N, C-alpha and C positions, 0 to 999 in steps of 0.2 A: 522536571516542569522550570520553565523557566516563565517569571511572566504570566505564573496560573494557565500556563498552557503545555500542551507536550511540547518538547523537543523534537524535532525533526527527521534523526534517526532512529529516536521511537516509532514516531505515527508510521516509518517505511517498514519498519520491523515487524509493528502493527497489520499493517497490510500486507506484508509478500509472509504473514505466518509465520514470522521467524524469532517469537519472541515464547519466553514459557509459559504457563500459566499463572505461575506467579508473579511475572509480570503483565497480564493481560491483563486479570484484574483490575488493576490501577487507571491502567489505560479505559478499558468499560464503563469503567465508574466516573469516569472524570468527561467519558463522552455524552455521559445522559444530561451532565450540564452546561457545556462548552458547543457553543454555537459555531465559533470559528474553530475548533480541531474537529468538528464532524464535518463543515465541508473541506475540511483540509486534508482527512482518512478517504471524502468521497471523489475531490481529484486524485491523489493519487492512486484511489482505486482505480480509476477510469485510466490514467498513465499508464498501470502497470496491463490495465488489460489492453489497452494499444500497443504496447512493447511486445505481448506476447501475441497478436494476432500478427504485426508484421512480421515477428520470428517465423511465423508458420506463411507466411502469404505466399514465399517461392514454390512451396509444395504444392501451395493449392494452382496453382500455374502451372507446374509440369516441369519447373526449374532446380535443377538442382541445388543444392548448398554446396557450396566447396568449404568444409571443414578443413 
């Protein structure tokens, strides 16, 4: 944590469920007291949802993805 806030890469890992149980506990504890980090998590969560929706969009419109 930097300046009493959680590092961006840790928040990203938290949002994307890539942290171990041992790493999640201190993040969730910090989020209870830090509005700034909660807001950042909410923004990252929305961003991830948008990216996932965009990745599925071609399939919804009958466009085949080229891998």
